[in-house]
C-alpha positions as CSV (number, residue, x, y, z in Angstrom):
1,M,155.5,-91.6,25.5
2,R,157.5,-88.5,27.2
3,T,156.5,-85.5,26.0
4,E,159.3,-82.7,24.7
5,S,158.6,-81.3,27.7
6,A,159.2,-84.0,29.7
7,I,163.1,-84.6,27.8
8,S,163.9,-81.1,28.6
9,A,162.8,-81.0,32.5
10,A,164.8,-84.4,32.8
11,P,167.9,-82.2,32.9
12,A,167.1,-79.8,34.9
13,A,165.4,-82.0,38.0
14,L,169.3,-84.5,37.7
15,A,170.7,-81.1,37.8
16,D,168.8,-80.1,41.2
17,R,168.8,-83.2,42.4
18,Y,172.6,-83.1,41.8
19,A,173.2,-79.3,43.6
20,A,170.7,-80.3,46.7
21,V,173.4,-83.2,47.3
22,R,175.9,-81.6,47.2
23,A,174.9,-78.9,49.8
24,L,174.3,-81.6,52.3
25,S,177.4,-82.7,52.3
26,S,179.1,-79.5,52.5
27,A,177.1,-78.3,55.0
28,L,177.2,-81.7,57.3
29,V,181.3,-80.3,57.3
30,A,180.6,-76.4,58.2
31,P,181.1,-77.1,62.1
32,L,184.9,-79.0,61.3
33,S,188.3,-77.2,60.9
34,D,190.7,-78.6,58.3
35,A,192.3,-80.1,61.8
36,D,189.0,-82.1,62.4
37,A,188.5,-82.8,58.7
38,T,191.7,-84.0,58.4
39,I,192.0,-86.9,61.5
40,Q,191.1,-90.9,60.7
41,S,190.4,-92.6,64.1
42,M,190.5,-95.7,62.7
43,D,190.9,-97.8,59.7
44,D,187.1,-98.2,58.8
45,A,187.0,-94.8,59.2
46,S,188.0,-91.8,56.9
47,P,189.0,-88.7,56.8
48,A,185.6,-85.9,56.4
49,K,187.6,-85.0,53.8
50,W,188.6,-87.7,51.4
51,H,184.9,-88.5,51.9
52,L,184.2,-85.2,50.3
53,A,187.2,-85.5,47.8
54,H,186.8,-89.4,47.0
55,T,182.8,-88.3,46.2
56,T,184.0,-85.6,43.8
57,W,186.8,-88.4,42.3
58,F,183.8,-90.2,41.5
59,F,181.4,-87.2,39.4
60,E,185.4,-86.6,38.0
61,T,185.7,-89.9,36.8
62,F,182.9,-91.7,35.9
63,V,181.0,-88.7,34.5
64,L,183.4,-85.6,33.4
65,R,186.4,-88.0,32.6
66,D,184.7,-90.7,30.5
67,H,181.5,-88.7,29.6
68,V,182.9,-85.2,28.3
69,A,185.3,-84.4,25.6
70,G,188.2,-82.3,26.4
71,Y,187.7,-82.5,29.6
72,R,191.0,-81.8,31.7
73,L,191.2,-83.2,35.2
74,F,191.5,-80.6,38.0
75,D,194.9,-82.6,39.7
76,E,196.5,-85.6,38.0
77,R,197.5,-86.4,41.0
78,W,193.9,-86.6,42.9
79,P,193.1,-89.8,41.2
80,F,195.8,-91.9,43.1
81,L,194.6,-90.1,46.8
82,F,191.1,-90.4,46.7
83,N,190.0,-93.7,44.3
84,S,188.9,-95.9,47.1
85,Y,188.4,-99.4,45.7
86,Y,188.4,-99.4,42.7
87,E,190.9,-102.1,41.0
88,A,189.9,-100.8,37.3
89,E,190.9,-97.4,37.8
90,G,194.5,-98.5,39.1
91,Q,196.6,-98.1,42.4
92,R,195.6,-95.9,44.9
93,H,196.8,-94.8,48.8
94,A,196.5,-97.0,51.2
95,R,193.1,-97.1,53.9
96,P,194.8,-96.6,56.4
97,R,196.6,-94.4,55.7
98,R,194.0,-92.0,54.3
99,G,194.7,-89.9,57.4
100,M,198.1,-88.7,57.2
101,L,196.8,-86.4,53.8
102,S,197.5,-83.3,55.6
103,R,197.5,-82.0,52.3
104,P,195.6,-80.9,50.2
105,T,194.1,-78.7,52.8
106,L,190.4,-79.0,53.4
107,D,189.7,-75.3,51.2
108,E,191.5,-76.7,48.8
109,V,189.4,-79.5,48.3
110,H,186.1,-77.2,48.6
111,A,187.8,-76.2,45.5
112,Y,188.0,-79.0,43.7
113,R,184.1,-79.8,45.0
114,A,183.4,-76.3,43.1
115,A,185.2,-76.7,40.1
116,V,183.9,-80.5,39.3
117,D,180.0,-78.9,40.4
118,H,180.3,-75.7,37.8
119,A,181.3,-78.7,35.1
120,I,178.9,-80.9,35.6
121,F,176.1,-78.2,35.8
122,E,177.5,-77.3,32.3
123,A,178.1,-80.7,31.0
124,I,174.1,-82.4,32.3
125,P,172.2,-80.2,29.3
126,I,174.0,-82.7,26.4
127,L,174.8,-85.8,28.4
128,S,174.0,-89.4,27.2
129,P,171.4,-91.0,29.2
130,E,174.0,-93.5,29.6
131,A,175.7,-90.6,31.5
132,Q,172.9,-89.5,33.2
133,A,172.5,-91.9,34.9
134,L,175.6,-92.9,36.2
135,I,175.3,-88.9,38.0
136,A,172.3,-90.6,39.2
137,L,174.3,-93.4,40.7
138,G,177.0,-91.1,42.0
139,C,173.9,-89.4,43.7
140,Q,173.2,-92.2,45.5
141,H,176.9,-92.8,46.5
142,E,177.4,-89.4,47.6
143,Q,174.0,-89.9,50.0
144,Q,175.8,-93.3,51.4
145,H,178.9,-91.0,52.3
146,Q,176.9,-88.5,53.9
147,E,176.3,-91.1,56.9
148,L,179.2,-92.4,56.7
149,L,180.6,-89.0,57.4
150,L,177.9,-88.4,60.0
151,T,179.0,-92.1,61.9
152,D,183.4,-91.2,61.2
153,M,182.9,-87.9,62.8
154,L,181.3,-89.3,65.9
155,H,183.8,-92.1,66.1
156,H,186.3,-89.5,65.5
157,F,185.1,-87.1,68.1
158,S,184.2,-90.0,70.8
159,V,188.1,-90.7,70.7
160,N,189.1,-87.5,72.1
161,P,189.3,-87.0,76.2
162,L,187.5,-83.4,76.2
163,A,184.0,-85.3,74.0
164,P,183.4,-81.9,72.0
165,A,180.2,-81.6,71.3
166,V,179.9,-80.9,66.6
167,W,176.8,-79.1,67.4
168,P,174.7,-78.3,70.4
169,A,171.9,-80.8,71.5
170,A,168.5,-80.6,70.3
171,A,165.7,-80.2,72.2
172,K,164.2,-83.5,74.0
173,V,160.7,-84.3,74.0
174,P,160.2,-86.4,77.1
175,V,158.9,-89.8,75.9
176,A,157.3,-92.8,77.4
177,V,159.1,-96.0,77.7
178,P,157.7,-98.5,75.3
179,G,155.7,-101.4,77.2
180,P,156.6,-105.0,76.5
181,I,157.4,-106.1,72.9
182,G,154.2,-106.5,70.8
183,W,154.8,-109.3,67.4
184,I,153.2,-108.7,63.5
185,Q,152.8,-112.1,62.0
186,G,154.7,-112.2,59.1
187,A,153.7,-113.6,55.5
188,D,154.5,-117.2,54.8
189,G,154.7,-119.4,51.6
190,M,156.2,-118.0,48.5
191,V,156.8,-114.5,48.2
192,T,158.8,-112.3,45.6
193,I,161.8,-110.0,46.3
194,G,163.9,-107.6,45.5
195,S,163.8,-105.1,43.0
196,A,163.5,-104.4,39.5
197,G,165.4,-101.3,39.5
198,Q,168.5,-100.3,38.7
199,P,170.5,-97.3,38.3
200,S,168.4,-94.3,36.6
201,P,168.3,-90.6,36.8
202,H,165.0,-90.7,38.3
203,P,164.9,-91.6,41.9
204,A,162.1,-93.6,42.6
205,D,162.4,-96.3,40.0
206,F,167.0,-95.8,41.1
207,A,168.0,-99.2,42.8
208,F,171.7,-100.5,43.2
209,D,172.4,-104.1,41.0
210,C,172.8,-106.2,44.5
211,E,169.2,-105.3,44.8
212,G,167.9,-107.5,42.5
213,P,166.7,-109.2,40.4
214,R,163.9,-109.1,42.1
215,H,163.1,-113.8,42.7
216,Q,160.7,-115.8,45.1
217,A,161.8,-116.6,48.2
218,L,160.1,-119.2,50.6
219,L,158.7,-117.9,54.0
220,T,157.8,-120.1,57.3
221,P,155.7,-119.3,59.6
222,H,157.1,-116.0,61.4
223,A,156.5,-113.3,63.1
224,L,158.3,-109.7,64.1
225,A,159.0,-107.1,66.8
226,D,156.6,-104.2,66.9
227,R,159.7,-102.2,67.9
228,T,163.4,-102.3,67.6
229,V,164.9,-103.0,71.0
230,T,165.2,-99.7,73.4
231,N,168.1,-98.6,75.3
232,G,166.4,-99.7,78.7
233,E,166.3,-103.4,77.3
234,W,169.5,-103.1,76.3
235,A,170.5,-101.8,80.0
236,A,168.8,-105.1,81.6
237,F,171.1,-107.6,79.2
238,I,174.5,-106.1,80.5
239,A,172.9,-106.4,84.1
240,D,171.7,-109.8,83.9
241,G,175.3,-110.6,82.5
242,G,174.4,-110.9,78.8
243,Y,178.0,-109.9,78.0
244,A,179.5,-112.3,80.6
245,D,177.9,-115.6,79.7
246,P,178.8,-117.7,76.8
247,R,176.0,-119.5,76.3
248,H,174.4,-116.5,74.2
249,W,176.7,-116.0,71.6
250,L,177.9,-117.6,68.6
251,S,181.9,-118.2,69.3
252,D,183.6,-116.1,66.4
253,G,181.0,-113.6,68.6
254,W,182.4,-114.7,71.9
255,A,185.9,-114.5,70.9
256,W,185.2,-110.9,70.1
257,V,183.7,-109.8,73.5
258,Q,187.0,-112.2,74.8
259,A,189.9,-110.2,72.9
260,N,187.9,-106.6,73.1
261,R,186.8,-106.6,76.2
262,I,183.4,-105.9,75.2
263,G,180.7,-104.8,77.8
264,A,178.4,-102.7,76.0
265,P,177.6,-100.7,73.2
266,L,179.7,-98.4,71.4
267,Y,180.1,-95.4,72.5
268,W,178.4,-96.7,76.2
269,Q,179.9,-95.5,79.4
270,Q,179.1,-95.6,83.0
271,I,179.1,-92.5,85.4
272,D,179.1,-92.6,88.5
273,G,176.3,-96.0,88.4
274,V,174.5,-93.9,85.3
275,W,175.2,-95.3,82.1
276,T,175.6,-92.4,79.2
277,R,176.1,-92.5,75.7
278,F,178.6,-90.1,73.5
279,G,176.8,-88.5,70.5
280,L,177.0,-85.7,68.0
281,D,176.0,-83.2,71.1
282,G,178.7,-84.4,73.3
283,R,178.3,-87.1,76.1
284,R,175.0,-87.8,77.7
285,P,172.4,-90.2,79.4
286,I,170.9,-92.7,77.9
287,D,167.5,-92.3,77.2
288,P,165.7,-95.6,78.2
289,A,163.0,-95.3,75.8
290,A,164.9,-94.8,72.2
291,P,166.4,-96.9,70.2
292,V,169.7,-98.7,71.3
293,T,172.3,-98.1,69.0
294,H,176.0,-99.4,67.2
295,V,175.9,-102.7,68.1
296,S,177.6,-105.3,66.1
297,F,175.8,-108.4,64.9
298,F,177.0,-110.3,67.5
299,E,176.1,-108.6,70.1
300,A,172.2,-108.2,68.4
301,D,172.1,-112.0,68.0
302,A,173.3,-112.5,71.6
303,Y,170.6,-110.6,72.5
304,A,168.3,-112.3,70.7
305,G,168.8,-115.3,71.5
306,W,169.0,-114.0,75.4
307,A,165.6,-112.8,74.6
308,G,164.6,-116.0,73.7
309,A,164.3,-114.9,70.3
310,R,165.7,-114.8,66.7
311,L,167.1,-112.4,64.0
312,P,164.8,-111.4,61.5
313,T,165.7,-113.1,57.7
314,E,166.2,-110.2,55.2
315,F,163.5,-111.6,53.4
316,E,160.8,-111.9,56.6
317,W,161.8,-107.6,57.1
318,E,161.5,-107.5,53.3
319,A,158.0,-108.4,53.0
320,A,157.2,-107.0,56.5
321,A,158.4,-103.3,55.5
322,A,156.8,-104.2,51.7
323,G,153.8,-101.9,51.9
324,A,155.4,-99.2,54.8
325,D,156.7,-95.6,53.3
326,P,160.2,-95.9,52.8
327,R,160.2,-91.8,53.3
328,S,158.5,-92.0,56.7
329,G,160.2,-92.1,60.0
330,N,163.4,-90.3,61.7
331,Q,166.1,-89.9,58.5
332,L,168.7,-87.1,58.1
333,D,167.0,-84.1,56.8
334,A,169.3,-81.3,57.3
335,A,172.6,-81.4,59.3
336,G,172.7,-81.7,63.0
337,P,172.9,-83.7,66.0
338,V,171.6,-87.1,65.0
339,E,170.6,-89.8,66.9
340,P,167.7,-92.6,67.3
341,R,164.5,-91.6,68.7
342,P,161.8,-93.3,70.3
343,S,158.5,-94.3,68.3
344,T,156.0,-93.1,69.2
345,S,153.4,-94.1,66.3
346,G,153.3,-98.5,65.5
347,P,156.5,-99.8,63.2
348,A,159.0,-97.5,62.4
349,W,160.7,-99.7,59.4
350,F,162.7,-96.9,58.4
351,G,164.8,-94.8,59.5
352,D,166.3,-94.5,63.8
353,V,168.6,-96.9,63.1
354,W,169.9,-100.1,60.6
355,E,168.1,-103.5,61.1
356,W,170.5,-105.9,61.4
357,T,169.4,-109.5,59.7
358,G,170.1,-113.0,59.9
359,S,171.2,-113.3,56.6
360,A,174.8,-113.4,55.3
361,Y,175.1,-111.2,52.0
362,R,175.1,-113.1,48.9
363,P,173.4,-112.9,45.5
364,Y,170.7,-113.6,44.9
365,P,169.9,-115.5,42.0
366,G,170.4,-114.7,38.3
367,F,172.6,-111.3,40.2
368,R,174.7,-109.8,37.3
369,A,177.6,-107.2,38.3
370,V,177.3,-103.9,35.7
371,E,180.0,-104.0,33.1
372,G,183.3,-101.8,33.8
373,A,184.7,-99.8,36.7
374,V,181.2,-98.9,38.9
375,G,180.4,-103.2,38.4
376,E,182.7,-103.5,41.4
377,Y,180.4,-101.4,43.5
378,N,178.3,-104.0,45.3
379,G,178.8,-107.6,43.8
380,K,182.7,-107.9,45.5
381,F,182.0,-107.3,49.0
382,M,179.3,-110.7,48.6
383,S,181.9,-112.4,51.5
384,G,181.3,-112.7,55.2
385,Q,179.1,-109.9,55.6
386,C,175.5,-109.4,57.2
387,V,173.0,-107.7,55.7
388,L,170.9,-104.6,57.2
389,R,167.5,-103.3,56.2
390,G,165.7,-100.0,56.9
391,G,168.5,-97.1,57.1
392,S,168.7,-94.7,60.2
393,C,168.7,-91.5,61.1
394,A,172.4,-90.7,59.4
395,T,170.6,-92.1,56.2
396,P,169.3,-88.9,53.8
397,R,165.6,-89.5,53.3
398,G,164.5,-90.4,50.0
399,H,168.0,-93.3,49.9
400,V,166.0,-96.5,50.8
401,R,163.6,-98.3,50.1
402,A,161.9,-101.4,51.4
403,S,165.1,-103.5,49.2
404,Y,167.7,-102.0,49.9
405,R,170.3,-104.1,51.2
406,N,173.0,-102.6,53.4
407,F,175.9,-104.6,54.4
408,F,178.7,-104.8,56.7
409,Y,181.2,-107.5,58.7
410,P,179.7,-108.8,62.6
411,H,181.7,-107.0,64.8
412,Q,181.1,-103.8,63.2
413,R,178.7,-100.9,65.3
414,W,180.2,-97.9,64.6
415,Q,177.8,-97.1,62.4
416,F,174.1,-96.6,63.7
417,T,173.0,-100.6,63.8
418,G,170.0,-101.8,65.9
419,V,167.9,-104.9,66.8
420,R,164.6,-106.1,65.9
421,L,163.5,-109.1,66.8
422,A,162.2,-112.4,65.2
423,K,160.3,-115.4,66.0
424,D,158.9,-118.7,65.1
425,L,155.6,-119.8,65.0
């Protein structure tokens, strides 16, 4: 039974969490000018200014508008600009044209955030449990956008011929190139998969609807690699003609390689015979010991075939990672030039790179989307996408768990995506 002090402490804890999440978003965009924050470098990416406003729109719409009597919108024109894909919320500005929004300015978006923050802090002590759960969902939603902020910024600056650095490079600690991959025998037979959690003001109890219901899955004998594939190993795949040999590729993947002239991970460039990568700290030589990243599902699957292995299923991955600490590993703690780092202490299930699985993003048995507009959050995207697990160097620490299901289309690679191999036994 909860005590009175616990009841009064809950809104304060929620307010602290809200404040921390919002502050990190502001820190991530601190180096950007108004022009930097307005540019949209491709349809899959969004301007930094749009991310800041959209996450604010979420709180204003689903918490303040719907649960605070007498609340008036900051600007009645802006829901059209900053709604993303919620059909229940009406018409919206076309996604590929978000970069055309030179107005409102970055300063005006910051003012919008400040006004909504003030209203949220005023409302938290009197909100219903349902509304508090929506704030918790909004915090998780904004953490997802913090990762997108970083990856979209990275893409934006990568297409600038000056290859500018957003932040100075972090100090490098040399790490020996790891030896051959080791193998961890996975569980076999029936295992229980998924989360029983739900949107909750308490982060430890939180889960997105697509992570459940908990259910059983049958695993056959298999093993998973004790680390992810490195840059050095990927360079060997390139040198062996991996991108030029159709035997390694799915038909759709080979068509994608040919149509787009793909010959290396995104952001890689060979200069004077040396492979380099572009990062948030500018262009630098690749670290052969670090996990390879910015590869598509097509590339991950082709590499696995070339290596005589396969990608793990999401159920194999979750069963293996269930006992690991999801707050461990190289994840986002503060604004800066995030990038994957070499593993030095056993299998790192969380952080560094999102790991492609061979599983399609489809509903679990018994899945039901939640009622209302927020029910459009995950279920509507369960078509044609692949599941990734584990979080990345750009994922805010505390955001992921073993049951967390990320998902992208097979050709997409502007996220920090990498590869862990699996094999049948």
